[in-house]
N, C-alpha and C positions, 0 to 999 in steps of 0.2 A: 214779901218776896214772891215773885211769879214762878210757877212751876215750869220746869224745862221740858218735861215730857209727861205724857199720860200713858198708862198701860193698864191692861186688864189681866189678872191672873186667873186662869181657869184650871180646874182639876183635870188630870189626865184620866180618862175613863177607858176601861177595856172596850174592845170593838163591839162586843155584844150589848154594851150599854151606851154606845155612841148616840143613839136616838134621844136619850135623856139630855145630853148636852145640846143637841139641836132644839129640843123643846124648850130648854131653859133660856135660850137666847132669842126665841121667837115670842113676841108679845102675846101670842094666842093664850098662853097660860094665865094672863091677867084677867081674862073674861071667861075662860072656858073652865067651868067647875070640875069636870072629870080630870082635866090636866092638873088642876090645883090639888085635887084629892090624891092623884098619883104621887106627886111630890111630897105631900103631907104624910103619906103612908111610909115613905122611906124612913122617917124619924119624926114623929109628931111633935115631940118637945123641941127638937132642933128647928123644925119648920117654924114654930112660933118664935123661937129665940132669934132667928135671922129675919124676922119680919115678913115671912112668907115670900122670900126671895129665892127662887130656884137656883140661880147661879151661886149665891152665897151658901145655900144648902149643900150643893154638890161639892163646893170647896171645903166645907167644914165636916161633912159626914165621914165617918171612918171607912177606910177601904174594906174592912171586914164586913161592915153592914151592907155595903154595895154588893 
């Protein structure tokens, strides 16, 4: 069966953390070690669990942790 539509679900972040969302959808994180480390610091175990995917991390991390 062919999919009818594709969509992406993103976490809604507070305005002061909006830069994290912009970084997560910019492929810079894939080669820029300091950016990878920034996301890993949010929740190291979850970072590994989501396969070092910043979009998935922001969608899965608890609001209290952010």
